[in-house]
PAZAPA-4460 file (N, C-alpha, C; in steps of 0.05 Angstrom, whole numbers, plus 32768, in hexadecimal, padded with zeros to 4 digits):
% residues 258
    n_x    n_y    n_z   ca_x   ca_y   ca_z    c_x    c_y    c_z   seq   type   mol
   7A7A   8043   86D5   7A73   8031   86BE   7A80   803C   86A5     1      X     A
   7A8B   802A   8695   7A98   8032   867C   7A84   802E   8665     2      X     A
   7A7E   8043   8657   7A6C   8041   8641   7A7B   803D   8627     3      X     A
   7A6C   8034   8612   7A78   8031   85F8   7A80   804C   85ED     4      X     A
   7A96   804C   85DE   7AA0   8065   85D3   7A8D   8072   85BF     5      X     A
   7A79   8063   85B5   7A66   806E   85A2   7A4D   807A   85AF     6      X     A
   7A4D   8079   85CA   7A37   8086   85D9   7A43   8097   85EF     7      X     A
   7A35   80AD   85F6   7A3E   80BC   860D   7A32   80B2   8626     8      X     A
   7A37   80BF   863D   7A2E   80B5   8657   7A10   80B5   8659     9      X     A
   7A02   80C4   8648   79E5   80C5   8648   79D8   80B1   8635    10      X     A
   79E9   80A0   8629   79DF   808C   8616   79D8   8096   85FB    11      X     A
   79E2   80AE   85F4   79DC   80BA   85DA   79F1   80B1   85C5    12      X     A
   79E7   80A8   85AF   79F9   809F   8599   7A08   80B6   858D    13      X     A
   7A23   80B4   858B   7A33   80CA   8583   7A45   80C5   856B    14      X     A
   7A47   80AC   8562   7A59   80A5   854C   7A4B   8096   8536    15      X     A
   7A59   8090   8521   7A4E   8083   850A   7A49   8065   850F    16      X     A
   7A3A   8058   84FE   7A35   803B   8500   7A4F   802C   84FB    17      X     A
   7A50   8013   8506   7A68   8003   8504   7A61   7FE8   84F8    18      X     A
   7A73   7FDE   84E7   7A6D   7FC5   84D8   7A86   7FB3   84D8    19      X     A
   7A81   7F9A   84CF   7A97   7F87   84CA   7AA9   7F82   84E1    20      X     A
   7AC3   7F80   84DB   7AD7   7F7B   84EF   7AD8   7F90   8505    21      X     A
   7AD2   7FA9   84FD   7AD2   7FBF   8511   7ABD   7FBA   8526    22      X     A
   7AA5   7FB2   851D   7A90   7FAC   8530   7A97   7F95   8542    23      X     A
   7AA2   7F80   8537   7AA9   7F69   8547   7ABF   7F6F   855B    24      X     A
   7AD2   7F80   8552   7AE8   7F88   8564   7ADD   7F97   857C    25      X     A
   7AC9   7FA9   8577   7ABD   7FB8   858D   7AAF   7FA5   85A0    26      X     A
   7AA0   7F92   8595   7A91   7F7F   85A6   7AA4   7F6F   85B8    27      X     A
   7ABA   7F65   85AC   7ACD   7F55   85BC   7ADB   7F66   85D1    28      X     A
   7AE1   7F7E   85CB   7AED   7F90   85DF   7ADA   7F96   85F6    29      X     A
   7AC1   7F9B   85EE   7AAD   7F9F   8603   7AAA   7F87   8615    30      X     A
   7AAA   7F6F   8608   7AA8   7F56   8618   7AC0   7F52   862A    31      X     A
   7AD8   7F5A   8622   7AEF   7F59   8633   7AEC   7F6A   864C    32      X     A
   7AE1   7F82   8648   7ADC   7F94   865F   7AC7   7F88   8671    33      X     A
   7AB3   7F7C   8665   7A9D   7F70   8675   7AA8   7F58   8685    34      X     A
   7ABA   7F49   8679   7AC6   7F32   8688   7AD6   7F3C   86A0    35      X     A
   7AE3   7F53   869C   7AF3   7F5E   86B2   7AE2   7F67   86C9    36      X     A
   7ACB   7F73   86C2   7ABA   7F7D   86D7   7AA7   7F68   86E3    37      X     A
   7AA1   7F54   86D2   7A8F   7F3E   86DB   7A9D   7F23   86D5    38      X     A
   7AB0   7F1B   86E4   7ABF   7F02   86DE   7AAE   7EE9   86DE    39      X     A
   7A97   7EEB   86EB   7A85   7ED4   86EC   7A7A   7ECD   86D0    40      X     A
   7A7B   7EE1   86BE   7A71   7EDD   86A3   7A87   7ED3   868F    41      X     A
   7A9E   7ECC   8699   7AB4   7EC4   8688   7AAD   7EAD   8676    42      X     A
   7AA2   7E98   8681   7A9B   7E80   8671   7A85   7E87   865C    43      X     A
   7A72   7E97   8665   7A5C   7E9F   8653   7A67   7EAF   863B    44      X     A
   7A79   7EC2   8641   7A85   7ED2   862C   7A97   7EC2   861A    45      X     A
   7AA6   7EAF   8626   7AB7   7E9E   8616   7AA7   7E8E   8602    46      X     A
   7A90   7E84   860B   7A7F   7E73   85FB   7A72   7E83   85E4    47      X     A
   7A6A   7E9C   85EA   7A5A   7EAB   85D7   7A69   7EC0   85C7    48      X     A
   7A80   7EC9   85D1   7A90   7EDE   85C4   7AAC   7ED5   85BC    49      X     A
   7ABB   7ECE   85D0   7AD8   7ECA   85CD   7ADF   7EB1   85BC    50      X     A
   7ACC   7E9F   85B9   7AD2   7E87   85A9   7AD0   7E8C   858B    51      X     A
   7AC8   7EA4   8583   7AC3   7EAA   8567   7AD4   7EC1   855D    52      X     A
   7AD8   7EC2   8543   7AE7   7ED8   8538   7AD6   7EEA   8526    53      X     A
   7ABC   7EE6   8527   7AAA   7EF8   8519   7A8E   7EF8   8525    54      X     A
   7A7F   7F0D   851F   7A64   7F10   852B   7A51   7EFA   8523    55      X     A
   7A52   7EF1   850B   7A3E   7EDF   8501   7A41   7EC3   850C    56      X     A
   7A59   7EBA   8512   7A5C   7EA0   8520   7A52   7EA2   853C    57      X     A
   7A56   7EB9   8549   7A4B   7EBE   8563   7A2D   7EBD   8564    58      X     A
   7A20   7ECB   8551   7A03   7ECB   854F   79F9   7EAF   854A    59      X     A
   7A07   7EA0   8539   7A00   7E84   8534   79FF   7E74   854D    60      X     A
   7A13   7E77   855E   7A15   7E67   8576   7A00   7E70   858A    61      X     A
   79FB   7E8A   858D   79E7   7E94   859F   79CB   7E89   8597    62      X     A
   79C5   7E8A   857D   79AB   7E80   8574   79A9   7E62   8578    63      X     A
   79BE   7E54   8572   79BE   7E36   8575   79B8   7E2F   8592    64      X     A
   79C6   7E3B   85A4   79C2   7E35   85C1   79A7   7E3C   85CA    65      X     A
   799B   7E51   85BF   7980   7E59   85C7   796B   7E46   85BC    66      X     A
   796E   7E3E   85A3   7959   7E30   8595   795A   7E11   8597    67      X     A
   7971   7E06   859D   7974   7DE9   859E   7966   7DDE   85B6    68      X     A
   7957   7DC8   85B2   7949   7DBC   85C9   7954   7DA0   85D0    69      X     A
   7965   7D95   85C0   7971   7D7B   85C6   798F   7D7C   85BE    70      X     A
   799F   7D6F   85CE   79BC   7D70   85C8   79C2   7D65   85AD    71      X     A
   79B3   7D51   85A4   79BA   7D45   858A   79B1   7D56   8572    72      X     A
   79A2   7D6B   8577   7999   7D7C   8561   79AA   7D95   855E    73      X     A
   79BD   7D99   8570   79CD   7DB2   8570   79DD   7DB5   8557    74      X     A
   79EC   7DA0   854F   79FE   7DA3   8539   79F0   7DA9   851F    75      X     A
   79D9   7D9B   851A   79CA   7DA0   8501   79BE   7DBB   8501    76      X     A
   79B4   7DC4   8518   79A8   7DDF   851A   79BD   7DF4   8516    77      X     A
   79D5   7DF0   8521   79EA   7E03   851D   79F2   7E06   8500    78      X     A
   79F2   7DEF   84F2   79F9   7DF0   84D5   79E4   7E00   84C5    79      X     A
   79CB   7DFC   84CC   79B5   7E0A   84BE   79B7   7E28   84C3    80      X     A
   79BB   7E30   84DC   79BD   7E4C   84E3   79D6   7E58   84D6    81      X     A
   79EC   7E4A   84D7   7A05   7E54   84CB   7A02   7E58   84AD    82      X     A
   79F5   7E46   849F   79F1   7E4A   8483   79E0   7E62   847D    83      X     A
   79CB   7E66   848C   79BA   7E7E   8488   79CA   7E98   848D    84      X     A
   79DA   7E97   84A2   79E9   7EAF   84A9   7A01   7EB4   8497    85      X     A
   7A07   7EA2   8485   7A1C   7EA7   8471   7A12   7EBA   845B    86      X     A
   79F8   7EBE   845A   79EC   7ED1   8447   79F6   7EED   844C    87      X     A
   7A01   7EFB   8438   7A0B   7F16   843C   79F4   7F29   8443    88      X     A
   79DC   7F24   8438   79C5   7F35   843F   79BF   7F32   845D    89      X     A
   79BE   7F1A   8467   79B8   7F16   8483   79CF   7F21   8495    90      X     A
   79E8   7F1E   848C   79FE   7F29   849C   79FC   7F47   849E    91      X     A
   79F6   7F55   8488   79F2   7F72   848A   79DB   7F79   849B    92      X     A
   79C5   7F6A   849A   79AE   7F6F   84AB   79B5   7F6D   84C8    93      X     A
   79C4   7F58   84CF   79CC   7F55   84EB   79DD   7F6D   84F5    94      X     A
   79F0   7F76   84E5   7A00   7F8D   84EC   79EF   7FA6   84EF    95      X     A
   79DD   7FAA   84DC   79CB   7FC1   84DD   79B9   7FC0   84F5    96      X     A
   79AF   7FA8   84FC   799E   7FA5   8513   79AD   7FAC   852D    97      X     A
   79C5   7FA3   8530   79D5   7FA9   8548   79DA   7FC7   8549    98      X     A
   79E1   7FD3   8533   79E6   7FF0   8532   79CC   7FFF   8539    99      X     A
   79B6   7FF6   852F   799C   8004   8534   7995   8002   8552   100      X     A
   7998   7FEB   855E   7991   7FE8   857A   79A4   7FFA   858B   101      X     A
   79BD   7FF9   8584   79D1   8009   8593   79CB   8027   8591   102      X     A
   79C3   802F   8579   79BE   804C   8574   79A4   8055   8581   103      X     A
   798F   8045   8580   7975   804E   8587   796D   8048   85A4   104      X     A
   7978   8033   85B0   7970   802B   85CA   7982   8037   85E0   105      X     A
   7978   804A   85F0   7989   8056   8604   7994   8042   8619   106      X     A
   7986   802B   861C   798F   8017   862F   79A5   8006   8624   107      X     A
   79AB   8008   860A   79C0   7FF8   85FE   79DA   8008   85FE   108      X     A
   79EB   8002   8611   7A05   8010   8614   7A1C   8003   8605   109      X     A
   7A18   7FEA   85FD   7A2E   7FDB   85F1   7A23   7FCA   85DA   110      X     A
   7A34   7FC6   85C6   7A2B   7FB6   85AF   7A26   7F99   85B5   111      X     A
   7A32   7F8F   85CB   7A2E   7F72   85D2   7A12   7F6D   85DD   112      X     A
   7A05   7F82   85E7   79EB   7F7E   85F4   79D6   7F71   85E2   113      X     A
   79D1   7F7B   85CA   79BD   7F6E   85BA   79C4   7F51   85B4   114      X     A
   79DE   7F4C   85AE   79E7   7F31   85A7   79E2   7F1D   85BE   115      X     A
   79E8   7F25   85D6   79E8   7F12   85EC   79CE   7F14   85FD   116      X     A
   79C1   7F2B   85FE   79AD   7F2F   8613   7992   7F39   860A   117      X     A
   7990   7F42   85F1   7976   7F4E   85E8   7967   7F3A   85D7   118      X     A
   7950   7F31   85E2   7941   7F1C   85D4   7934   7F26   85BA   119      X     A
   792F   7F40   85B8   7925   7F4B   859F   7938   7F47   8588   120      X     A
   7951   7F4D   858D   7966   7F49   8579   796A   7F2C   8573   121      X     A
   796B   7F1B   8587   796F   7EFE   8583   7957   7EF2   8573   122      X     A
   793F   7EFA   857A   7928   7EEF   856C   7927   7EF8   854F   123      X     A
   7930   7F11   854A   7930   7F1B   852F   7945   7F0C   851E   124      X     A
   795C   7F05   8529   7970   7EF6   851A   7966   7EDA   8515   125      X     A
   7958   7ECE   8528   794C   7EB4   8524   7937   7EB5   850E   126      X     A
   7928   7ECB   850D   7915   7ECE   84F7   7923   7ED0   84DC   127      X     A
   7939   7EDD   84DB   7948   7EDF   84C2   7950   7EC4   84B8   128      X     A
   7958   7EB2   84CB   795E   7E97   84C3   7945   7E88   84B9   129      X     A
   792F   7E8B   84C8   7916   7E7E   84C0   790D   7E87   84A5   130      X     A
   790F   7EA1   84A0   7907   7EAC   8486   7919   7EA2   846F   131      X     A
   7933   7E9F   8475   7946   7E94   8461   793D   7E79   8458   132      X     A
   7932   7E68   8469   792B   7E4D   8462   790D   7E4A   845B   133      X     A
   78FE   7E60   845B   78E1   7E5D   8457   78D9   7E4F   843E   134      X     A
   78E6   7E54   8428   78DF   7E47   840E   78F0   7E2E   8409   135      X     A
   7902   7E28   841C   7914   7E11   8418   790D   7DFA   842C   136      X     A
   790A   7E02   8445   7905   7DEE   845A   78EF   7DFA   846D   137      X     A
   78D6   7DF6   8464   78C0   7E02   8473   78BF   7DF8   8490   138      X     A
   78C5   7DDE   8493   78C4   7DD2   84AE   78D9   7DDF   84C0   139      X     A
   78F1   7DE4   84B6   7906   7DF1   84C5   78FD   7E0D   84CD   140      X     A
   78F1   7E1C   84BA   78E8   7E37   84C0   78D3   7E37   84D6   141      X     A
   78C0   7E25   84D4   78AB   7E24   84E8   78B6   7E1B   8503   142      X     A
   78CA   7E09   8503   78D6   7E01   851C   78E3   7E19   852A   143      X     A
   78F2   7E29   851B   78FF   7E41   8526   78EA   7E55   8530   144      X     A
   78D5   7E59   8520   78C0   7E6B   8529   78B3   7E62   8543   145      X     A
   78AE   7E48   8545   78A2   7E3D   855D   78B4   7E40   8576   146      X     A
   78CD   7E3A   8572   78E0   7E3D   8589   78E3   7E5A   8592   147      X     A
   78E4   7E6C   857F   78E6   7E89   8586   78CD   7E91   8595   148      X     A
   78B6   7E88   858C   789D   7E8F   859A   789D   7E85   85B7   149      X     A
   78A6   7E6C   85BB   78A7   7E60   85D5   78BB   7E6E   85E7   150      X     A
   78D3   7E74   85DC   78E9   7E7F   85EC   78E5   7E9C   85F3   151      X     A
   78DC   7EAC   85DF   78DD   7EC9   85E2   78C2   7ED6   85E3   152      X     A
   78AC   7EC7   85DF   7892   7ED4   85DD   7891   7EE8   85C6   153      X     A
   789C   7EE0   85B0   789D   7EF0   8597   7895   7EDD   8580   154      X     A
   7881   7EE5   8570   7877   7ED3   855B   7879   7EE2   8540   155      X     A
   788D   7EDB   8531   7891   7EE7   8516   788F   7ED1   8502   156      X     A
   787C   7ED2   84F0   787A   7EBE   84DB   7893   7EBD   84CA   157      X     A
   789D   7EA6   84C3   78B6   7EA4   84B3   78B4   7EB2   8498   158      X     A
   789C   7EB5   848D   789A   7EC2   8473   7899   7EE0   8474   159      X     A
   7896   7EEB   848C   7895   7F09   848E   78B0   7F15   8485   160      X     A
   78AE   7F2B   8477   78C5   7F38   846C   78CD   7F50   847E   161      X     A
   78E5   7F4E   8489   78EF   7F62   849C   7909   7F6E   8492   162      X     A
   790B   7F88   8491   7923   7F95   8487   7939   7F95   849B   163      X     A
   794D   7FA5   8495   7965   7FA6   84A6   7965   7FBF   84B8   164      X     A
   7976   7FBF   84CC   7977   7FD6   84DE   795F   7FD8   84F0   165      X     A
   7955   7FC1   84F9   793C   7FC0   8509   7943   7FBF   8527   166      X     A
   7935   7FD0   8536   7937   7FCE   8553   791D   7FC3   855E   167      X     A
   791E   7FAC   856B   7906   7FA1   8579   790C   7FA3   8597   168      X     A
   78FF   7FB6   85A4   7905   7FBC   85C0   78F1   7FAE   85D2   169      X     A
   78FC   7FA1   85E7   78ED   7F92   85FB   78E1   7F79   85EE   170      X     A
   78D1   7F7C   85D8   78CA   7F67   85C5   78B3   7F55   85CE   171      X     A
   78AF   7F51   85E8   789A   7F3E   85F1   787F   7F44   85E4   172      X     A
   7872   7F2F   85DA   7857   7F32   85CF   7856   7F3B   85B2   173      X     A
   786D   7F3E   85A5   786E   7F46   8589   7863   7F30   8577   174      X     A
   7851   7F38   8564   7846   7F26   8551   7847   7F33   8535   175      X     A
   7853   7F24   8522   7856   7F2E   8506   784C   7F17   84F4   176      X     A
   7837   7F1D   84E5   782A   7F09   84D4   7838   7F02   84BA   177      X     A
   782E   7EED   84AD   783C   7EE1   8496   7842   7EF4   8480   178      X     A
   782F   7F05   8478   7833   7F16   8460   783A   7F33   8468   179      X     A
   7842   7F37   8481   784B   7F51   848A   7866   7F58   847F   180      X     A
   786B   7F72   847C   7885   7F7C   8473   788D   7F93   8485   181      X     A
   78A6   7F94   848C   78B1   7FA9   849D   78CA   7FB4   848F   182      X     A
   78CA   7FCE   848A   78E1   7FDB   847C   78F9   7FDF   848D   183      X     A
   790E   7FE9   8481   7927   7FEE   8490   7924   8003   84A6   184      X     A
   7935   8000   84BA   7938   8014   84CF   791F   801A   84E0   185      X     A
   790F   8006   84E3   78F7   8009   84F4   78FD   8002   8511   186      X     A
   78ED   800E   8522   78EE   8009   853F   78D3   7FFD   8548   187      X     A
   78D5   7FE6   8555   78BD   7FD7   855C   78BE   7FD1   857A   188      X     A
   78A9   7FD7   8589   78A9   7FD3   85A5   7897   7FBB   85AD   189      X     A
   7897   7FB5   85C6   7889   7F9D   85D0   786B   7F9F   85CB   190      X     A
   785F   7F88   85C7   7842   7F86   85C4   7837   7F8F   85A9   191      X     A
   7848   7F95   8596   783F   7F9D   857B   7834   7F85   856C   192      X     A
   781E   7F8A   855E   7813   7F75   854C   7810   7F7F   8530   193      X     A
   781B   7F71   851D   7816   7F76   8501   7805   7F5E   84F7   194      X     A
   77EB   7F62   84F9   77D9   7F4B   84F5   77C5   7F4F   84DF   195      X     A
   77B4   7F3B   84DC   779F   7F3C   84C8   7784   7F44   84D5   196      X     A
   7770   7F48   84C4   7756   7F4F   84CE   7742   7F38   84CC   197      X     A
   774B   7F22   84C2   773A   7F0A   84C2   772B   7F05   84A8   198      X     A
   7726   7F1A   8498   7716   7F17   8480   7727   7F16   8467   199      X     A
   7741   7F1D   8469   7753   7F1B   8452   7760   7F00   8451   200      X     A
   7766   7EF7   8439   776F   7EDB   8436   778D   7ED8   8435   201      X     A
   779B   7EE2   8420   77B7   7EDD   841F   77C7   7EF6   8428   202      X     A
   77C8   7F0A   8418   77D8   7F22   841E   77C8   7F33   8432   203      X     A
   77CC   7F2D   844C   77B9   7F36   8460   77C6   7F46   8477   204      X     A
   77DF   7F4C   8475   77ED   7F59   848B   77F9   7F74   8482   205      X     A
   7800   7F85   8496   780A   7FA0   8490   7825   7FA0   8481   206      X     A
   7828   7FB6   8472   7842   7FBC   8465   784D   7FD6   8471   207      X     A
   7862   7FD3   8481   786D   7FE9   8490   7885   7FF4   8482   208      X     A
   7886   800E   847E   789C   801B   846F   78B6   801C   847F   209      X     A
   78C8   802E   8477   78E2   8031   8483   78E1   8046   849A   210      X     A
   78F2   8042   84AE   78F5   8055   84C4   78DB   805A   84D2   211      X     A
   78CC   8046   84D7   78B2   8048   84E4   78B5   8040   8502   212      X     A
   78A7   804F   8513   78A6   8048   8530   788B   803C   8536   213      X     A
   788B   8023   8540   7873   8016   854A   7875   8014   8568   214      X     A
   7867   8025   8576   786A   8027   8593   785C   800F   85A1   215      X     A
   7860   800D   85BB   7857   7FF6   85CA   7839   7FF1   85C7   216      X     A
   7833   7FD7   85C3   7817   7FCD   85C2   7807   7FDA   85AB   217      X     A
   7814   7FE4   8597   7805   7FEE   8580   77FD   7FD6   856E   218      X     A
   77E6   7FD8   8562   77DB   7FC2   8552   77D5   7FCC   8536   219      X     A
   77E1   7FC0   8522   77DD   7FC9   8506   77D1   7FB1   84F8   220      X     A
   77B9   7FB4   84EC   77AA   7F9E   84E2   77A3   7FA1   84C5   221      X     A
   77A5   7F8B   84B6   779D   7F89   849B   77B3   7F91   8487   222      X     A
   77AC   7F8D   846E   77BF   7F93   8458   77BF   7FB1   8453   223      X     A
   77CB   7FC0   8465   77CC   7FDD   8463   77E9   7FE6   8462   224      X     A
   77ED   7FFF   845A   7808   800A   8457   780E   801F   846C   225      X     A
   7824   801B   8479   782E   802F   848C   7847   803C   847F   226      X     A
   7845   8056   8479   7859   8064   8469   7874   8067   8478   227      X     A
   7888   8070   8469   78A2   8075   8475   78A1   808B   848A   228      X     A
   78B1   8088   849E   78B4   809C   84B3   789B   80A1   84C4   229      X     A
   7889   808D   84C5   7871   808F   84D5   7876   8087   84F2   230      X     A
   7867   8094   8504   7868   808C   8520   784C   8084   8528   231      X     A
   784A   806C   8533   7830   8061   853D   7831   8061   855C   232      X     A
   781E   806F   8568   781F   8073   8585   7818   8059   8594   233      X     A
   7821   8058   85AD   781D   8041   85BE   77FF   803B   85C1   234      X     A
   77F8   8021   85BE   77DC   8018   85C2   77CA   801F   85AB   235      X     A
   77D4   802A   8596   77C2   8031   857F   77BA   8019   856F   236      X     A
   77A3   801B   8563   7799   8006   8551   7796   8012   8535   237      X     A
   77A6   8009   8522   77A7   8014   8507   779A   8001   84F4   238      X     A
   7785   800B   84E5   7777   7FFA   84D2   7776   8006   84B6   239      X     A
   7782   801E   84B3   7783   802B   8499   77A0   8034   8493   240      X     A
   77A5   8039   8479   77BF   8043   8471   77C7   805C   8481   241      X     A
   77E1   805E   8487   77EB   8076   8494   7800   8082   8481   242      X     A
   77FD   809B   8478   7810   80A7   8466   782B   80AC   8473   243      X     A
   7840   80AE   8462   785B   80B2   846C   785D   80CC   847C   244      X     A
   7871   80CC   848D   7878   80E4   849D   7861   80EE   84AF   245      X     A
   7851   80DB   84B9   783B   80E3   84CA   783C   80D3   84E4   246      X     A
   782B   80DD   84F8   7829   80CF   8511   780C   80C8   8515   247      X     A
   7807   80AF   851D   77EB   80A5   8521   77E8   809A   853D   248      X     A
   77D2   80A1   854A   77CD   8098   8566   77B0   8093   8569   249      X     A
   77A9   8082   857D   778E   807E   8585   7781   8064   857C   250      X     A
   7768   8060   8584   7759   8048   857D   773D   8051   8573   251      X     A
   7738   804F   8559   774C   8049   8544   7760   8060   8540   252      X     A
   7776   805A   8535   778C   806E   8532   7783   8084   851F   253      X     A
   778A   809D   8527   7785   80B5   8517   77A0   80C3   8514   254      X     A
   77A3   80D0   84FD   77BC   80DF   84F7   77BC   80F9   8506   255      X     A
   77D1   80FF   8514   77D3   8119   8522   77DA   812E   850D   256      X     A
   77CD   8145   8510   77D3   815B   84FE   77ED   8169   8507   257      X     A
   77FC   8172   84F3   7815   8180   84F9   7810   819A   8509   258      X     A
***
C-alpha cells in the first residue's frame, strides 16, 4: 500500500499542513493512484475529483449530490452551496478541516478520504453552508440541517458557531444545539451532545474552547464553558464549567488531579 508522503507507514503525521493549489494537487495525485489500483472507481473519481480544478468546486458537487432529493432541485442547490463556499472564511475552514482530519485521524491515510468518504467532514461542510444562510434564508438552512440529519444521523443547528480545523470522527449520533459554540482545532467523536438542560431559554448551550477533545458519547449540557485544551472522557456528563488545560471524566464529570 502506498501512503501519503505526509504520513509514515504507521499513519503518523510528519509534515506541515497543506493549503490552496498545493492541497488540491495532492488530492488529484492521490486520486490518480487510487484510479490505477481501483479502476472500478474511475467514473466516481471523474465525477467528484477530476472534473474540477479546485477543492471548493469539488466540495460543492459532493454536497449537492448528497443533499439533493429531486433532479429539478440540483442546479439551484448547487448555486446556493457554491455561493456559500465562495466565502474566504469558509474556504479556509474547509482546508483546515481536511488538514486536521488528516493529521489527527490515524485511519486517514490520504487527503481525499474526508472529501469523498468521511461523513463527519461532509456534514460539517454542509453545516457551514447552512450557517452561512441562517440570517438570510432560514428555510434553506433548515432544509440542509434536515437533510444532513436524515442522511448522516448528525444534527447540528444552523445557528451553532463552529470554528475551523475541526475533526468529527465517526460522527454518528452527534448533536449540537442552536446556541452552542465550538472553538478552533477541536476533536469530536460519535455520540457527543452539546445540549440544553431544559430550564434555560435562549443562550442555553455549551461554549467549547479551542483544541478541546470531546470523546465518544460525552454529553455537555447547559450554558457552560469548556476551556481551551480540555479533554472530556468517553461517556462523561458535564454540567459545570471545566477550566482550561484539564481533563474531566465521569457522571457527573469530575476534574482529574494532575
